[in-house]
C-alpha positions in Angstrom: 19.3 -10.5 -15.6 16.5 -10.6 -13.4 16.9 -12.5 -10.3 14.2 -15.6 -9.7 11.9 -14.5 -6.6 9.6 -16.4 -4.6 6.7 -16.0 -7.4 9.2 -16.9 -10.3 7.0 -18.3 -12.9 3.7 -16.6 -11.9 2.0 -14.8 -14.7 0.0 -11.5 -13.9 -2.0 -9.5 -16.2 -2.1 -6.2 -14.5 -5.1 -3.9 -15.8 -5.3 -1.5 -13.0 -4.3 2.1 -12.9 -3.4 4.7 -10.4 -2.5 3.3 -6.9 -4.5 0.7 -5.2 -4.0 -1.9 -8.2 -0.8 -1.1 -9.2 0.4 -1.4 -5.6 -0.7 -5.0 -5.5 0.8 -5.7 -8.9 4.0 -4.0 -7.6 4.1 -6.2 -4.8 4.0 -9.4 -6.9 6.4 -8.1 -9.4 8.8 -7.5 -6.6 8.3 -10.9 -5.2 9.2 -12.2 -8.6 5.8 -12.4 -10.6 6.0 -11.6 -14.5 3.7 -8.8 -14.3 2.5 -7.5 -17.6 1.0 -3.8 -17.3 -1.9 -3.4 -20.0 -2.6 0.1 -20.8 -4.9 1.8 -23.1 -3.2 2.9 -26.3 -2.3 6.6 -26.7 -3.2 7.5 -23.1 -2.3 4.7 -20.5 -2.3 4.9 -16.9 -3.9 8.3 -15.6 -1.0 8.2 -13.1 1.5 8.8 -16.2 0.5 12.5 -15.8 0.7 12.5 -11.9 3.4 14.8 -10.2 6.1 15.0 -9.3 7.5 14.8 -13.1 11.3 13.9 -13.6 12.4 14.8 -17.3 8.6 14.4 -18.6 8.1 10.9 -16.7 6.0 10.6 -13.7 8.2 9.7 -10.6 4.4 8.6 -8.9 3.7 6.0 -12.0 7.4 5.0 -12.0 7.6 3.9 -8.3 4.5 1.9 -8.5 5.1 0.1 -11.9 8.9 -1.1 -11.5 9.2 -4.5 -12.0 6.6 -5.0 -14.9 6.6 -5.0 -18.5 4.1 -2.9 -20.4 1.8 -3.2 -23.6 -0.9 -1.4 -24.9 -4.5 -3.2 -25.9 -7.8 -1.5 -26.8 -10.1 -3.8 -24.9 -13.1 -2.0 -26.8 -12.0 -3.6 -30.0 -12.9 -7.0 -30.5 -9.3 -8.1 -31.8 -8.2 -6.5 -28.3 -10.5 -8.4 -26.3 -9.8 -11.7 -28.3 -6.0 -11.1 -27.6 -6.4 -10.4 -24.0 -8.6 -13.7 -23.6 -5.5 -15.6 -25.1 -3.3 -14.0 -22.4 -5.8 -15.1 -19.8 -5.4 -18.7 -21.3 -1.6 -18.6 -20.4 -1.9 -16.5 -17.1 -2.3 -17.1 -13.4 -3.7 -14.0 -12.1 -5.6 -10.9 -13.6 -5.9 -7.8 -11.5 -8.3 -5.0 -12.6 -9.8 -1.7 -10.8 -12.5 -0.7 -12.8 -15.9 0.3 -11.5 -17.9 -2.9 -11.0 -19.6 -4.1 -14.0 -17.2 -2.5 -16.7 -15.4 -5.7 -17.2 -18.7 -7.6 -17.4 -19.7 -5.2 -20.3 -16.4 -5.8 -22.0 -17.3 -9.6 -21.8 -14.2 -9.9 -19.7 -15.4 -10.4 -16.2 -14.4 -13.3 -13.9 -17.5 -15.7 -15.0 -16.4 -15.2 -18.7 -12.6 -15.6 -17.9 -12.9 -18.8 -15.8 -14.6 -20.4 -18.9 -11.4 -19.7 -20.7 -9.1 -20.4 -18.1 -10.9 -22.2 -14.7 -7.8 -21.8 -12.7 -7.4 -18.0 -13.3 -7.3 -16.1 -10.0 -9.1 -12.8 -10.5 -8.3 -9.8 -8.0 -10.7 -6.7 -8.2 -10.0 -3.6 -6.4 -12.8 -1.0 -6.0 -14.2 1.7 -4.0 -17.1 -0.1 -2.4 -16.8 -3.8 -3.6 -18.7 -5.5 -6.5 -21.8 -6.0 -4.4 -23.9 -3.8 -2.4 -26.0 -0.5 -2.3 -22.6 1.5 -3.0 -21.1 -0.9 -5.3 -21.5 1.6 -8.4 -20.2 4.6 -6.7 -16.9 5.8 -7.6 -14.1 5.5 -5.3 -10.8 7.4 -4.7 -8.4 7.0 -1.6 -10.0 10.2 0.3 -13.4 8.4 -0.1 -12.3 5.4 1.5 -10.7 7.5 4.0 -13.9 9.5 4.9 -16.4 6.9 4.4 -14.4 4.3 6.8 -14.6 6.5 9.7 -10.8 7.2 9.4 -10.8 10.9 8.9 -13.4 11.5 11.7 -10.6 10.2 14.3 -7.6 11.9 12.5 -6.5 15.2 13.6 -6.5 17.0 16.7 -9.3 17.7 19.1 -11.8 20.6 18.1 -10.2 20.2 14.7 -11.3 19.4 11.5 -11.4 15.8 10.2 -8.1 14.9 8.4 -6.8 13.1 5.5 -3.9 11.2 6.3 -0.2 12.2 4.7 -0.2 9.2 2.4 -3.2 7.4 0.3 -3.3 4.8 3.1 -6.9 3.6 2.0 -5.2 2.8 -1.6 -2.4 1.1 0.0 -4.4 -1.0 2.2 -6.5 -2.0 -0.5 -3.5 -3.0 -2.6 -2.1 -5.0 0.2 -5.5 -6.4 0.9 -5.8 -7.7 -2.8 -2.1 -9.1 -3.1 -3.0 -11.1 0.2 -6.1 -12.3 -1.2 -4.8 -13.2 -4.8 -1.9 -14.8 -3.3 -4.2 -17.1 -0.5 -6.6 -17.8 -3.9 -3.5 -18.9 -5.6 -2.3 -21.4 -2.9 -5.7 -22.8 -3.1 -5.4 -23.0 -6.9 -2.3 -25.0 -6.4 -4.2 -27.5 -4.2 -7.2 -27.7 -6.0 -6.9 -26.5 -9.5 -9.6 -24.3 -8.9 -9.3 -20.6 -9.5 -11.5 -17.7 -7.5 -12.4 -14.0 -7.6 -11.1 -11.9 -4.9 -13.5 -8.9 -4.3 -11.4 -5.9 -2.2 -13.0 -2.7 -1.6 -11.1 0.6 -0.2 -13.6 1.3 2.2 -13.6 -2.5 3.6 -9.9 -2.4 3.8 -9.9 1.1 5.9 -12.8 -0.5 8.1 -10.6 -3.5 8.7 -7.7 -1.3 9.6 -9.5 0.6 12.3 -9.3 -2.0 15.2 -9.6 0.0 18.4 -11.8 2.5 16.8 -14.3 0.0 15.8 -14.3 -2.0 19.1 -14.6 1.2 21.4 -17.9 2.0 19.7 -19.4 -1.8 19.3 -18.5 -2.1 22.8 -18.9 0.8 25.0 -21.1 3.1 22.6 -18.9 5.7 22.6 -18.2 7.5 19.4 -14.3 8.2 19.2 -13.1 11.5 18.0 -9.7 12.9 17.1 -7.3 12.9 20.0 -4.1 14.1 18.1 -1.3 11.7 18.4 -2.5 9.6 21.5 -3.7 6.1 21.3 -6.9 5.1 23.0 -5.6 1.8 24.5 -2.4 2.8 25.8 -0.7 5.7 27.5 1.9 7.4 27.5 1.6 6.4 23.9 2.0 9.9 22.4 4.2 12.5 21.0 5.6 15.2 23.4 7.3 18.6 22.9 11.2 18.5 23.2 13.2 21.9 23.4 13.9 21.4 19.6 10.9 19.4 18.4 8.4 16.8 18.7 9.7 13.4 20.3 7.6 9.9 20.5 7.5 8.0 23.5 5.7 4.4 23.5 5.2 2.6 26.7 3.0 0.0 25.6 2.8 -1.8 29.1 3.1 -1.3 32.9 6.6 -2.8 32.7 7.8 0.2 30.2 6.1 2.6 32.4 7.8 1.5 35.3 11.3 2.0 33.5 10.0 5.2 32.3 9.3 6.5 36.2 13.2 5.1 36.7 14.4 7.5 34.1 12.3 10.6 34.6 12.2 10.7 38.6 9.3 12.8 38.8 7.4 11.7 42.4 3.9 12.6 40.4 4.4 9.8 38.0 3.9 7.5 41.2 0.4 8.8 41.9 -2.3 5.9 42.2 -4.0 7.9 39.4 -1.5 6.6 37.1 -1.2 2.9 38.6 -2.0 0.9 35.8 -2.6 1.1 32.2 -6.4 1.5 32.2 -6.0 4.7 34.8 -3.2 6.2 32.7 -5.5 6.0 29.7 -8.2 7.5 31.9 -5.9 10.2 33.2 -3.9 11.1 30.2 -4.5 14.6 30.5 -3.2 15.0 33.9 -0.1 12.7 33.1 1.2 14.3 29.8 2.3 17.8 31.4 4.5 15.9 34.1 6.3 13.9 31.2 6.3 16.9 28.8 7.9 18.9 31.5 11.0 16.6 31.2 11.1 16.3 27.7 10.8 20.2 27.0 14.2 20.4 29.0 16.3 18.4 26.5 16.8 18.1 22.6 15.0 15.4 20.8 18.3 13.3 20.1 19.2 13.6 23.9 15.7 12.3 24.7 15.6 9.4 22.4 19.3 8.2 23.4 18.1 8.3 27.1 15.1 6.6 26.8 16.5 4.0 24.5 19.3 3.4 26.7 16.8 2.4 29.5 14.9 0.3 27.5 12.0 2.6 26.5 10.7 2.9 22.8 11.2 6.4 21.5 12.0 8.0 18.3 12.1 11.3 16.8 9.4 12.4 14.2 11.4 12.2 11.2 10.8 14.4 8.1 11.3 12.4 4.9 15.0 14.0 4.2 16.1 12.2 7.5 14.4 9.0 6.6 16.3 8.5 3.2 19.6 9.2 4.8 19.0 7.1 8.0 21.6 4.3 8.4 19.1 1.5 9.4 15.8 2.5 7.1 17.7 3.7 4.0 21.0 1.9 4.1 20.6 -1.8 6.0 17.0 -2.4 5.4 17.5 -0.7 1.9 14.1 1.1 1.8 15.1 3.2 -1.2 16.7 1.6 -4.3 18.3 3.0 -7.3 16.9 2.2 -10.9 18.0 3.4 -14.4 14.9 4.8 -16.4 15.6 4.9 -20.0 13.9 8.7 -20.1 14.1 9.9 -16.5 17.3 8.4 -15.9 19.0 7.6 -12.6 16.5 7.8 -9.8 15.6 6.3 -6.3 12.3 4.5 -5.6 10.8 3.1 -2.6 12.2 -0.4 -1.6 10.0 -3.4 -0.7 9.0 -3.9 2.9 9.5 -7.8 2.6 12.6 -9.3 3.6 12.9 -13.0 3.1 15.6 -15.0 4.3 16.2 -17.4 1.4 15.0 -15.0 -1.5 16.0 -11.7 -1.6 13.2 -9.1 -3.1 14.7 -7.6 -6.3 13.8 -4.2 -7.5 15.7 -4.7 -10.8 13.7 -3.3 -13.8 12.1 0.3 -14.1 8.5 0.9 -15.0 7.8 0.6 -18.6 7.3 3.2 -21.2 3.5 3.2 -22.8 3.6 0.0 -24.8 7.2 -0.7 -24.5 7.1 -4.5 -24.6 4.0 -4.9 -26.6 5.7 -7.0 -29.7 7.8 -8.8 -27.3 4.7 -10.1 -25.0 2.7 -11.0 -28.3 5.7 -12.9 -29.4 6.8 -14.6 -26.4 3.2 -15.3 -25.0 1.2 -15.8 -27.9 3.9 -16.4 -31.0 2.5 -13.6 -32.8 4.6 -12.5 -35.9 6.0 -9.1 -36.7 3.5 -9.0 -39.4 0.7 -9.9 -37.3 1.6 -7.2 -34.9 1.6 -4.4 -37.4 -1.5 -5.6 -38.8 -3.4 -5.4 -35.6 -1.6 -2.1 -34.9 -3.0 -0.6 -37.8 -6.1 -1.2 -36.7 -5.8 0.7 -33.5 -5.7 -2.7 -31.2 -2.4 -1.2 -29.6 
């Protein structure tokens, strides 16, 4: 039996597809909300066909849609729209990531749904948001990364603009939507009034660029690609060890002092490196002195030596090391095993949220297409088996 979480009793209708919206629904489900994933009959979420595939099922889809029940519903039919409206009347949150205007054309936009349920919280994720000159443009993760400026600052000096290794604008969009709908839900508990949360992938990424934005806004300089270095602090970079790369992160002058004590390199005492601002300005002079030391030792030796001295340091892990790490994988439970009815036993990524009094539980696998349709109609709407069959014959499910 599924454990009760912080959001126990909160009912979510999740119309979203692929990544950003499903990530939001996943977070709500992990925290205990009852999330119903609604998909198009016969086709379902496009992510069901995304690699990698395990026994015919998409691991991409299964990771993002755990802790959800699934039903199919054809919103292009009048009967399908009527059932959706009945569900809205009994729900707390609706999530969608269609292109702006699609839900309105179906007669299911926020203004219509709040007539049915004035307390409904409506979360919408799109590439560019629901208003503005670009609102009708299609938006995928790579578009969010490119349009926000992130790609222009990712990569090595002289290299090409680079997409990050993960779909970070989708993930940030999902987290932003989750934050927004929970804020709106808290307000609803106080006022009884719902709200619409309009989240853009591009906005989410622009918001995340912190120092990149501020450098230009305050100095007029356009930040460029600088590798693994950080514009605000130094040394805060990757360095070559004898067997690979190591990270050293001296986030303040005290930590730089500790680094000097460990390395015992006279040049680190130079006035050119006195204070963080000077070290940032003279990073190209400072890095070779530090790297001369790191190159003489292994990654593990460098990391252990620096950590023992109180200096933040780490290896650059590959994912195989991450999933075996005793802190990340075991103590923090960032990989969780589930039993899927088709894919079998598999691991999915755990939740980054750890509560003291309520354990985040990842207990149920992603649904098969339409797996719980009849069950949801019975539980939510009191529909009989005969009513379900009659509607199914009309192509509603």
